[in-house]
VOLOBA-217377 format. One record per residue: residue in one letter; chain; x, y, z of N, C-alpha, C in turn. Coordinates in steps of 0.02 Angstrom, whole numbers, padded with zeros to 5 digits. Example, Ala and Ser with C-alpha at 12.3 -4.5 7.8 and 13.67 -1.06 7.14 Angstrom:
2
+------+------+--------+--------+--------+--------+--------+--------+--------+--------+--------+
! vogu ! logu !   n_c1 !   n_c2 !   n_c3 !  ca_c1 !  ca_c2 !  ca_c3 !   c_c1 !   c_c2 !   c_c3 !
+------+------+--------+--------+--------+--------+--------+--------+--------+--------+--------+
!    a !    A !  00660 ! -00284 !  00390 !  00615 ! -00225 !  00390 !  00660 ! -00165 !  00390 !
!    s !    A !  00642 ! -00112 !  00354 !  00684 ! -00053 !  00357 !  00645 !  00002 !  00394 !
+------+------+--------+--------+--------+--------+--------+--------+--------+--------+--------+
//
This chain:
217
+------+------+--------+--------+--------+--------+--------+--------+--------+--------+--------+
! vogu ! logu !   n_c1 !   n_c2 !   n_c3 !  ca_c1 !  ca_c2 !  ca_c3 !   c_c1 !   c_c2 !   c_c3 !
+------+------+--------+--------+--------+--------+--------+--------+--------+--------+--------+
!    m !    A !  05229 !  04751 !  05845 !  05169 !  04769 !  05820 !  05118 !  04801 !  05874 !
!    l !    A !  05109 !  04875 !  05829 !  05063 !  04914 !  05879 !  04987 !  04906 !  05834 !
!    n !    A !  04932 !  04907 !  05886 !  04879 !  04892 !  05856 !  04844 !  04973 !  05868 !
!    f !    A !  04789 !  04965 !  05792 !  04764 !  05035 !  05785 !  04659 !  04973 !  05788 !
!    t !    A !  04636 !  05059 !  05812 !  04568 !  05034 !  05822 !  04552 !  05037 !  05746 !
!    h !    A !  04484 !  05009 !  05694 !  04468 !  04994 !  05651 !  04520 !  04966 !  05609 !
!    g !    A !  04546 !  04907 !  05639 !  04566 !  04841 !  05615 !  04633 !  04844 !  05574 !
!    f !    A !  04651 !  04942 !  05595 !  04732 !  04932 !  05565 !  04805 !  04909 !  05615 !
!    s !    A !  04846 !  04896 !  05601 !  04906 !  04887 !  05628 !  04936 !  04927 !  05593 !
!    l !    A !  05027 !  04941 !  05655 !  05065 !  04980 !  05632 !  05133 !  04944 !  05641 !
!    l !    A !  05179 !  04905 !  05574 !  05234 !  04854 !  05602 !  05293 !  04910 !  05578 !
!    k !    A !  05333 !  04881 !  05637 !  05395 !  04907 !  05618 !  05452 !  04884 !  05597 !
!    i !    A !  05486 !  04874 !  05535 !  05519 !  04838 !  05483 !  05595 !  04885 !  05489 !
!    s !    A !  05628 !  04818 !  05486 !  05711 !  04846 !  05460 !  05717 !  04838 !  05410 !
!    s !    A !  05731 !  04851 !  05352 !  05766 !  04829 !  05281 !  05842 !  04882 !  05257 !
!    n !    A !  05861 !  04848 !  05219 !  05957 !  04879 !  05197 !  05973 !  04935 !  05267 !
!    s !    A !  05981 !  04891 !  05317 !  05974 !  04934 !  05394 !  05953 !  05002 !  05413 !
!    q !    A !  05890 !  05014 !  05380 !  05858 !  05065 !  05389 !  05803 !  05058 !  05414 !
!    v !    A !  05765 !  05098 !  05468 !  05726 !  05078 !  05504 !  05658 !  05111 !  05470 !
!    f !    A !  05594 !  05072 !  05468 !  05537 !  05130 !  05440 !  05458 !  05095 !  05460 !
!    h !    A !  05431 !  05128 !  05437 !  05361 !  05111 !  05472 !  05333 !  05115 !  05409 !
!    r !    A !  05293 !  05045 !  05422 !  05240 !  05025 !  05372 !  05162 !  05033 !  05375 !
!    l !    A !  05114 !  05062 !  05376 !  05036 !  05016 !  05399 !  05019 !  04954 !  05362 !
!    l !    A !  04989 !  04916 !  05394 !  04974 !  04865 !  05373 !  04910 !  04882 !  05389 !
!    v !    A !  04868 !  04898 !  05320 !  04790 !  04906 !  05352 !  04741 !  04874 !  05304 !
!    t !    A !  04698 !  04828 !  05372 !  04644 !  04799 !  05359 !  04560 !  04815 !  05363 !
!    e !    A !  04509 !  04802 !  05331 !  04470 !  04835 !  05324 !  04440 !  04773 !  05400 !
!    v !    A !  04396 !  04802 !  05443 !  04367 !  04777 !  05480 !  04325 !  04723 !  05471 !
!    r !    A !  04350 !  04681 !  05522 !  04319 !  04598 !  05487 !  04247 !  04561 !  05540 !
!    k !    A !  04194 !  04538 !  05484 !  04144 !  04534 !  05521 !  04155 !  04474 !  05556 !
!    a !    A !  04113 !  04460 !  05578 !  04093 !  04415 !  05640 !  04115 !  04336 !  05597 !
!    p !    A !  04159 !  04290 !  05627 !  04141 !  04234 !  05578 !  04092 !  04217 !  05560 !
!    v !    A !  04031 !  04211 !  05597 !  03973 !  04173 !  05585 !  03941 !  04199 !  05515 !
!    f !    A !  03940 !  04235 !  05482 !  03943 !  04245 !  05393 !  03971 !  04213 !  05364 !
!    p !    A !  04015 !  04229 !  05348 !  04057 !  04162 !  05321 !  04050 !  04102 !  05312 !
!    s !    A !  04031 !  04095 !  05370 !  03996 !  04014 !  05386 !  03947 !  03982 !  05348 !
!    f !    A !  03893 !  04046 !  05369 !  03829 !  04030 !  05348 !  03843 !  04025 !  05266 !
!    v !    A !  03901 !  04078 !  05247 !  03895 !  04072 !  05155 !  03914 !  04016 !  05137 !
!    k !    A !  03962 !  03986 !  05150 !  03999 !  03896 !  05164 !  03951 !  03882 !  05156 !
!    l !    A !  03906 !  03857 !  05204 !  03851 !  03812 !  05218 !  03828 !  03817 !  05172 !
!    h !    A !  03778 !  03853 !  05145 !  03711 !  03866 !  05078 !  03736 !  03881 !  05014 !
!    f !    A !  03780 !  03917 !  04987 !  03823 !  03951 !  04933 !  03812 !  03892 !  04876 !
!    n !    A !  03818 !  03828 !  04895 !  03818 !  03762 !  04822 !  03733 !  03774 !  04811 !
!    d !    A !  03714 !  03760 !  04890 !  03631 !  03762 !  04893 !  03598 !  03812 !  04834 !
!    v !    A !  03601 !  03880 !  04847 !  03582 !  03923 !  04815 !  03611 !  03923 !  04730 !
!    k !    A !  03652 !  03918 !  04742 !  03684 !  03914 !  04661 !  03645 !  03849 !  04625 !
!    t !    A !  03640 !  03772 !  04672 !  03610 !  03755 !  04609 !  03537 !  03776 !  04605 !
!    k !    A !  03524 !  03798 !  04653 !  03436 !  03810 !  04627 !  03405 !  03871 !  04588 !
!    h !    A !  03462 !  03911 !  04595 !  03455 !  03982 !  04548 !  03530 !  03974 !  04509 !
!    p !    A !  03538 !  03922 !  04440 !  03582 !  03909 !  04398 !  03613 !  03990 !  04369 !
!    e !    A !  03551 !  04018 !  04358 !  03526 !  04099 !  04316 !  03561 !  04166 !  04352 !
!    l !    A !  03592 !  04150 !  04433 !  03617 !  04193 !  04452 !  03707 !  04182 !  04478 !
!    k !    A !  03711 !  04264 !  04458 !  03800 !  04278 !  04468 !  03819 !  04274 !  04544 !
!    s !    A !  03889 !  04261 !  04532 !  03908 !  04228 !  04618 !  03871 !  04317 !  04650 !
!    t !    A !  03897 !  04392 !  04631 !  03882 !  04446 !  04671 !  03790 !  04416 !  04685 !
!    e !    A !  03758 !  04410 !  04630 !  03676 !  04391 !  04636 !  03663 !  04336 !  04685 !
!    i !    A !  03727 !  04298 !  04697 !  03698 !  04224 !  04753 !  03729 !  04247 !  04830 !
!    m !    A !  03782 !  04314 !  04812 !  03808 !  04330 !  04899 !  03749 !  04381 !  04916 !
!    k !    A !  03684 !  04414 !  04858 !  03666 !  04461 !  04878 !  03603 !  04417 !  04911 !
!    k !    A !  03583 !  04369 !  04893 !  03518 !  04347 !  04919 !  03536 !  04303 !  04983 !
!    l !    A !  03610 !  04295 !  04985 !  03626 !  04228 !  05052 !  03607 !  04282 !  05104 !
!    s !    A !  03653 !  04356 !  05092 !  03637 !  04409 !  05129 !  03584 !  04404 !  05184 !
!    q !    A !  03522 !  04427 !  05107 !  03465 !  04400 !  05144 !  03423 !  04362 !  05173 !
!    m !    A !  03468 !  04312 !  05155 !  03443 !  04251 !  05168 !  03455 !  04240 !  05252 !
!    y !    A !  03517 !  04286 !  05279 !  03551 !  04296 !  05339 !  03529 !  04323 !  05386 !
!    k !    A !  03509 !  04381 !  05360 !  03462 !  04433 !  05384 !  03391 !  04399 !  05424 !
!    a !    A !  03370 !  04370 !  05387 !  03294 !  04320 !  05394 !  03320 !  04260 !  05432 !
!    t !    A !  03378 !  04244 !  05454 !  03393 !  04182 !  05496 !  03351 !  04194 !  05573 !
!    p !    A !  03335 !  04156 !  05594 !  03323 !  04157 !  05679 !  03402 !  04195 !  05712 !
!    a !    A !  03393 !  04217 !  05765 !  03454 !  04209 !  05802 !  03484 !  04155 !  05836 !
!    s !    A !  03402 !  04117 !  05842 !  03452 !  04045 !  05890 !  03462 !  03989 !  05836 !
!    e !    A !  03444 !  03993 !  05792 !  03490 !  03962 !  05722 !  03578 !  03994 !  05685 !
!    l !    A !  03570 !  04070 !  05711 !  03632 !  04084 !  05703 !  03697 !  04061 !  05761 !
!    q !    A !  03663 !  04045 !  05817 !  03689 !  04051 !  05869 !  03714 !  03961 !  05864 !
!    k !    A !  03681 !  03930 !  05851 !  03687 !  03847 !  05835 !  03777 !  03845 !  05782 !
!    l !    A !  03742 !  03882 !  05720 !  03803 !  03893 !  05701 !  03876 !  03922 !  05734 !
!    s !    A !  03864 !  03981 !  05755 !  03928 !  04022 !  05763 !  03973 !  03972 !  05849 !
!    s !    A !  03913 !  03911 !  05850 !  03945 !  03880 !  05910 !  03993 !  03814 !  05883 !
!    n !    A !  03951 !  03810 !  05804 !  04001 !  03751 !  05798 !  04063 !  03756 !  05742 !
!    i !    A !  04080 !  03850 !  05734 !  04128 !  03844 !  05722 !  04203 !  03848 !  05780 !
!    s !    A !  04250 !  03813 !  05746 !  04316 !  03784 !  05789 !  04345 !  03865 !  05797 !
!    v !    A !  04367 !  03901 !  05825 !  04421 !  03964 !  05864 !  04510 !  03917 !  05850 !
!    p !    A !  04533 !  03954 !  05812 !  04613 !  03930 !  05802 !  04651 !  03940 !  05878 !
!    t !    A !  04686 !  03874 !  05890 !  04716 !  03908 !  05951 !  04765 !  03965 !  05931 !
!    p !    A !  04788 !  03994 !  05981 !  04836 !  04054 !  05944 !  04919 !  04036 !  05949 !
!    k !    A !  04935 !  04053 !  05912 !  04992 !  04032 !  05921 !  05053 !  04059 !  05964 !
!    s !    A !  05117 !  04013 !  06021 !  05153 !  04004 !  06053 !  05212 !  04053 !  06030 !
!    e !    A !  05242 !  04089 !  06091 !  05296 !  04144 !  06059 !  05334 !  04090 !  06002 !
!    k !    A !  05345 !  04053 !  06034 !  05417 !  04011 !  05992 !  05376 !  03988 !  05915 !
!    e !    A !  05325 !  03967 !  05910 !  05294 !  03945 !  05846 !  05300 !  04028 !  05795 !
!    k !    A !  05285 !  04099 !  05816 !  05291 !  04166 !  05806 !  05357 !  04165 !  05777 !
!    m !    A !  05393 !  04142 !  05840 !  05457 !  04173 !  05809 !  05495 !  04125 !  05746 !
!    e !    A !  05487 !  04066 !  05755 !  05482 !  04010 !  05689 !  05461 !  04036 !  05627 !
!    d !    A !  05391 !  04066 !  05622 !  05383 !  04084 !  05569 !  05421 !  04145 !  05553 !
!    r !    A !  05435 !  04182 !  05594 !  05464 !  04260 !  05544 !  05529 !  04215 !  05534 !
!    k !    A !  05535 !  04179 !  05577 !  05609 !  04126 !  05535 !  05614 !  04138 !  05475 !
!    k !    A !  05579 !  04102 !  05467 !  05564 !  04079 !  05401 !  05517 !  04122 !  05342 !
!    l !    A !  05517 !  04183 !  05375 !  05500 !  04220 !  05297 !  05547 !  04276 !  05282 !
!    t !    A !  05569 !  04288 !  05352 !  05633 !  04328 !  05331 !  05690 !  04294 !  05294 !
!    l !    A !  05691 !  04216 !  05284 !  05745 !  04188 !  05243 !  05699 !  04190 !  05187 !
!    a !    A !  05623 !  04185 !  05168 !  05621 !  04195 !  05108 !  05615 !  04267 !  05069 !
!    r !    A !  05608 !  04314 !  05095 !  05627 !  04403 !  05108 !  05701 !  04395 !  05062 !
!    k !    A !  05728 !  04372 !  05111 !  05816 !  04384 !  05063 !  05808 !  04338 !  05020 !
!    n !    A !  05769 !  04295 !  05002 !  05782 !  04253 !  04915 !  05726 !  04286 !  04876 !
!    g !    A !  05711 !  04341 !  04884 !  05675 !  04372 !  04834 !  05596 !  04357 !  04844 !
!    f !    A !  05578 !  04337 !  04913 !  05497 !  04326 !  04910 !  05457 !  04386 !  04905 !
!    p !    A !  05402 !  04388 !  04851 !  05378 !  04473 !  04852 !  05343 !  04497 !  04914 !
!    r !    A !  05347 !  04573 !  04914 !  05327 !  04612 !  04993 !  05263 !  04618 !  04949 !
!    p !    A !  05189 !  04597 !  04988 !  05129 !  04629 !  04975 !  05084 !  04693 !  04947 !
!    l !    A !  05063 !  04696 !  04927 !  05053 !  04770 !  04880 !  04952 !  04774 !  04920 !
!    p !    A !  04937 !  04819 !  04908 !  04860 !  04833 !  04941 !  04829 !  04808 !  04850 !
!    i !    A !  04767 !  04747 !  04916 !  04728 !  04726 !  04855 !  04643 !  04736 !  04869 !
!    t !    A !  04649 !  04786 !  04892 !  04587 !  04830 !  04887 !  04581 !  04869 !  04873 !
!    g !    A !  04516 !  04922 !  04846 !  04531 !  04989 !  04865 !  04543 !  05031 !  04896 !
!    y !    A !  04510 !  05006 !  04958 !  04499 !  05033 !  05024 !  04587 !  05038 !  05059 !
!    q !    A !  04632 !  04980 !  05026 !  04704 !  04967 !  05046 !  04755 !  05045 !  04998 !
!    v !    A !  04710 !  05032 !  04949 !  04745 !  05078 !  04906 !  04741 !  05159 !  04928 !
!    f !    A !  04679 !  05165 !  04945 !  04663 !  05244 !  04942 !  04684 !  05248 !  05017 !
!    i !    A !  04704 !  05228 !  05055 !  04736 !  05227 !  05136 !  04802 !  05222 !  05114 !
!    h !    A !  04845 !  05196 !  05076 !  04914 !  05187 !  05064 !  04924 !  05235 !  05006 !
!    e !    A !  04893 !  05286 !  04982 !  04904 !  05335 !  04942 !  04909 !  05405 !  04992 !
!    r !    A !  04845 !  05399 !  05060 !  04847 !  05440 !  05098 !  04892 !  05446 !  05147 !
!    l !    A !  04937 !  05394 !  05141 !  04970 !  05410 !  05204 !  05060 !  05382 !  05175 !
!    t !    A !  05069 !  05383 !  05104 !  05123 !  05391 !  05071 !  05169 !  05486 !  05093 !
!    g !    A !  05224 !  05472 !  05100 !  05278 !  05516 !  05131 !  05283 !  05540 !  05208 !
!    n !    A !  05232 !  05461 !  05241 !  05230 !  05530 !  05322 !  05304 !  05488 !  05356 !
!    k !    A !  05379 !  05466 !  05324 !  05416 !  05432 !  05381 !  05416 !  05478 !  05433 !
!    g !    A !  05442 !  05440 !  05486 !  05472 !  05494 !  05527 !  05413 !  05520 !  05572 !
!    m !    A !  05353 !  05521 !  05533 !  05289 !  05549 !  05607 !  05290 !  05515 !  05648 !
!    n !    A !  05269 !  05537 !  05716 !  05255 !  05507 !  05788 !  05207 !  05444 !  05776 !
!    l !    A !  05182 !  05421 !  05834 !  05130 !  05381 !  05825 !  05049 !  05426 !  05830 !
!    k !    A !  05049 !  05452 !  05883 !  04992 !  05490 !  05891 !  04961 !  05525 !  05838 !
!    d !    A !  05008 !  05564 !  05779 !  05014 !  05600 !  05717 !  04960 !  05544 !  05675 !
!    m !    A !  05022 !  05490 !  05656 !  04990 !  05442 !  05614 !  04930 !  05411 !  05623 !
!    t !    A !  04895 !  05404 !  05688 !  04858 !  05350 !  05712 !  04800 !  05415 !  05709 !
!    s !    A !  04807 !  05464 !  05703 !  04753 !  05534 !  05685 !  04739 !  05542 !  05598 !
!    k !    A !  04796 !  05554 !  05578 !  04788 !  05529 !  05501 !  04742 !  05472 !  05486 !
!    l !    A !  04766 !  05409 !  05506 !  04737 !  05355 !  05481 !  04653 !  05355 !  05503 !
!    a !    A !  04648 !  05373 !  05543 !  04552 !  05368 !  05559 !  04524 !  05432 !  05508 !
!    d !    A !  04574 !  05486 !  05498 !  04545 !  05533 !  05446 !  04549 !  05517 !  05373 !
!    a !    A !  04606 !  05474 !  05372 !  04598 !  05439 !  05298 !  04538 !  05403 !  05288 !
!    s !    A !  04540 !  05344 !  05340 !  04471 !  05307 !  05351 !  04410 !  05343 !  05343 !
!    k !    A !  04399 !  05392 !  05365 !  04321 !  05422 !  05370 !  04317 !  05457 !  05284 !
!    a !    A !  04350 !  05489 !  05251 !  04383 !  05513 !  05199 !  04351 !  05474 !  05158 !
!    w !    A !  04368 !  05394 !  05115 !  04361 !  05330 !  05116 !  04285 !  05328 !  05130 !
!    n !    A !  04274 !  05328 !  05173 !  04180 !  05303 !  05176 !  04131 !  05358 !  05139 !
!    g !    A !  04145 !  05421 !  05130 !  04132 !  05458 !  05116 !  04152 !  05489 !  05054 !
!    l !    A !  04176 !  05431 !  05020 !  04167 !  05439 !  04959 !  04092 !  05410 !  04924 !
!    d !    A !  04087 !  05410 !  04853 !  04052 !  05386 !  04821 !  04057 !  05331 !  04781 !
!    e !    A !  04021 !  05280 !  04750 !  04057 !  05214 !  04710 !  04119 !  05238 !  04649 !
!    s !    A !  04074 !  05311 !  04636 !  04104 !  05331 !  04559 !  04177 !  05344 !  04589 !
!    s !    A !  04196 !  05398 !  04641 !  04237 !  05404 !  04663 !  04298 !  05343 !  04686 !
!    k !    A !  04265 !  05300 !  04714 !  04302 !  05245 !  04750 !  04328 !  05184 !  04702 !
!    e !    A !  04314 !  05209 !  04628 !  04294 !  05130 !  04557 !  04395 !  05143 !  04528 !
!    p !    A !  04429 !  05209 !  04532 !  04516 !  05216 !  04514 !  04555 !  05166 !  04572 !
!    y !    A !  04517 !  05179 !  04624 !  04563 !  05101 !  04672 !  04556 !  05050 !  04682 !
!    v !    A !  04493 !  05047 !  04647 !  04464 !  04988 !  04664 !  04492 !  04939 !  04575 !
!    n !    A !  04499 !  04979 !  04535 !  04546 !  04951 !  04460 !  04601 !  04947 !  04488 !
!    q !    A !  04643 !  05004 !  04543 !  04716 !  04983 !  04532 !  04722 !  04935 !  04588 !
!    a !    A !  04668 !  04919 !  04621 !  04690 !  04856 !  04668 !  04693 !  04798 !  04638 !
!    m !    A !  04647 !  04769 !  04592 !  04653 !  04747 !  04540 !  04685 !  04737 !  04498 !
!    e !    A !  04721 !  04764 !  04476 !  04782 !  04765 !  04459 !  04838 !  04743 !  04489 !
!    n !    A !  04835 !  04783 !  04559 !  04894 !  04759 !  04597 !  04894 !  04670 !  04611 !
!    k !    A !  04845 !  04645 !  04625 !  04829 !  04589 !  04625 !  04863 !  04537 !  04588 !
!    l !    A !  04819 !  04551 !  04521 !  04835 !  04534 !  04464 !  04941 !  04529 !  04473 !
!    a !    A !  04942 !  04588 !  04478 !  05026 !  04593 !  04474 !  05073 !  04542 !  04541 !
!    r !    A !  05030 !  04526 !  04617 !  05051 !  04510 !  04649 !  05050 !  04425 !  04636 !
!    l !    A !  05013 !  04409 !  04607 !  04989 !  04339 !  04556 !  05042 !  04321 !  04542 !
!    r !    A !  05069 !  04348 !  04459 !  05117 !  04353 !  04439 !  05184 !  04346 !  04465 !
!    e !    A !  05202 !  04381 !  04529 !  05275 !  04396 !  04527 !  05286 !  04343 !  04583 !
!    l !    A !  05219 !  04311 !  04616 !  05215 !  04245 !  04668 !  05222 !  04165 !  04624 !
!    k !    A !  05209 !  04184 !  04570 !  05202 !  04118 !  04526 !  05277 !  04124 !  04494 !
!    t !    A !  05292 !  04163 !  04475 !  05382 !  04189 !  04438 !  05436 !  04149 !  04511 !
!    w !    A !  05401 !  04186 !  04574 !  05462 !  04195 !  04627 !  05460 !  04117 !  04619 !
!    c !    A !  05394 !  04057 !  04624 !  05377 !  03992 !  04630 !  05430 !  03934 !  04575 !
!    e !    A !  05430 !  03995 !  04518 !  05449 !  03939 !  04457 !  05553 !  03928 !  04461 !
!    n !    A !  05566 !  04013 !  04501 !  05633 !  04020 !  04490 !  05678 !  03957 !  04556 !
!    h !    A !  05618 !  03950 !  04621 !  05651 !  03926 !  04659 !  05628 !  03839 !  04660 !
!    g !    A !  05594 !  03819 !  04591 !  05557 !  03753 !  04605 !  05513 !  03749 !  04654 !
!    i !    A !  05469 !  03784 !  04675 !  05397 !  03782 !  04727 !  05357 !  03763 !  04706 !
!    t !    A !  05299 !  03709 !  04716 !  05239 !  03718 !  04689 !  05188 !  03796 !  04710 !
!    y !    A !  05144 !  03816 !  04670 !  05139 !  03858 !  04687 !  05085 !  03859 !  04735 !
!    s !    A !  05053 !  03899 !  04776 !  04995 !  03898 !  04799 !  04973 !  03966 !  04820 !
!    e !    A !  04896 !  03973 !  04849 !  04876 !  04035 !  04842 !  04882 !  04069 !  04910 !
!    r !    A !  04885 !  04030 !  04972 !  04920 !  04045 !  05030 !  04991 !  04050 !  05042 !
!    k !    A !  05015 !  04119 !  05084 !  05084 !  04131 !  05086 !  05123 !  04089 !  05127 !
!    s !    A !  05084 !  04078 !  05178 !  05130 !  04017 !  05237 !  05120 !  03964 !  05197 !
!    v !    A !  05103 !  03937 !  05143 !  05117 !  03856 !  05137 !  05172 !  03869 !  05090 !
!    l !    A !  05184 !  03950 !  05039 !  05234 !  03953 !  05001 !  05285 !  03951 !  05042 !
!    i !    A !  05281 !  03990 !  05090 !  05354 !  04005 !  05131 !  05370 !  03929 !  05169 !
!    n !    A !  05340 !  03898 !  05192 !  05351 !  03828 !  05223 !  05388 !  03777 !  05162 !
!    r !    A !  05350 !  03808 !  05120 !  05385 !  03739 !  05072 !  05473 !  03766 !  05033 !
!    f !    A !  05455 !  03816 !  05039 !  05537 !  03866 !  05006 !  05589 !  03844 !  05076 !
!    y !    A !  05538 !  03848 !  05138 !  05596 !  03835 !  05186 !  05628 !  03759 !  05211 !
!    a !    A !  05565 !  03721 !  05190 !  05580 !  03647 !  05196 !  05634 !  03618 !  05116 !
!    k !    A !  05633 !  03667 !  05070 !  05675 !  03652 !  05016 !  05726 !  03676 !  05045 !
!    h !    A !  05748 !  03724 !  05065 !  05812 !  03768 !  05115 !  05841 !  03736 !  05131 !
!    e !    A !  05818 !  03687 !  05193 !  05847 !  03634 !  05234 !  05865 !  03589 !  05215 !
!    r !    A !  05807 !  03539 !  05171 !  05833 !  03485 !  05133 !  05907 !  03490 !  05113 !
!    s !    A !  05910 !  03543 !  05057 !  05973 !  03574 !  05013 !  06040 !  03591 !  05068 !
!    k !    A !  06032 !  03617 !  05127 !  06052 !  03614 !  05175 !  06106 !  03559 !  05201 !
!    t !    A !  06049 !  03501 !  05207 !  06072 !  03419 !  05261 !  06121 !  03393 !  05198 !
!    a !    A !  06084 !  03396 !  05114 !  06112 !  03376 !  05067 !  06211 !  03400 !  05066 !
!    a !    A !  06205 !  03468 !  05084 !  06261 !  03491 !  05071 !  06310 !  03457 !  05131 !
!    a !    A !  06298 !  03461 !  05174 !  06336 !  03447 !  05240 !  06337 !  03352 !  05220 !
!    a !    A !  06295 !  03334 !  05204 !  06317 !  03241 !  05186 !  06353 !  03266 !  05140 !
!    a !    A !  06365 !  03283 !  05083 !  06395 !  03274 !  05037 !  06500 !  03304 !  05041 !
!    q !    A !  06488 !  03334 !  05095 !  06552 !  03382 !  05146 !  06573 !  03310 !  05191 !
!    e !    A !  06534 !  03269 !  05202 !  06563 !  03248 !  05270 !  06572 !  03174 !  05223 !
!    s !    A !  06546 !  03153 !  05174 !  06571 !  03101 !  05128 !  06666 !  03099 !  05106 !
!    p !    A !  06685 !  03143 !  05097 !  06738 !  03120 !  05077 !  06781 !  03098 !  05128 !
!    k !    A !  06752 !  03131 !  05192 !  06800 !  03136 !  05251 !  06827 !  03068 !  05273 !
!    k !    A !  06730 !  03021 !  05266 !  06732 !  02947 !  05292 !  06776 !  02898 !  05256 !
!    s !    A !  06770 !  02920 !  05168 !  06805 !  02890 !  05140 !  06864 !  02879 !  05164 !
!    s !    A !  06920 !  02945 !  05161 !  06985 !  02951 !  05165 !  07018 !  02906 !  05239 !
!    k !    A !  06948 !  02894 !  05288 !  06967 !  02860 !  05340 !  06988 !  02772 !  05335 !
!    k !    A !  06932 !  02779 !  05271 !  06946 !  02704 !  05272 !  07008 !  02693 !  05222 !
+------+------+--------+--------+--------+--------+--------+--------+--------+--------+--------+
//
């Protein structure tokens, strides 16, 4: 994986014997302190102000966060557990599971934010472009997005909402077709599919072994 600044990554993917590049675009994430702050205070604010919508609650939480002393935020930050990075062996195992799921029709991701839809549109048709030019074009597209007003961003946001719903339908259909209980987490779905696949392999091997044991008797 080749990492860009501004939270971008370039993945080299092989599909149908053709190697191509796909940009995995993610917006820059905030430090984990604010999400933890929201998780800690969201229900309290909702209980005290039941008339507020979720967006209004988030706005109020943002104001509370900005007014919170740095010392309190530091305490909260120190209590946040940082996930242990996976080993190379674990990463290889994850890739093996994902590859198996892909071979069995696991839906590929779609751009699910307005920003991602915009970037995808700007970078479509750039197959074969060298890394330096791609990085430059990606940075230009990001700046262009930041320069759009809200009304100009709206079509991309709407398309992202449609993509999110389409993705949800595809995942649920895939789960039904393979007898997998649906989960919002991709990793959970892939692990469930892999576990079922391994059970099926074990059962098939046992079924083949059974006649051999009977004939020996």
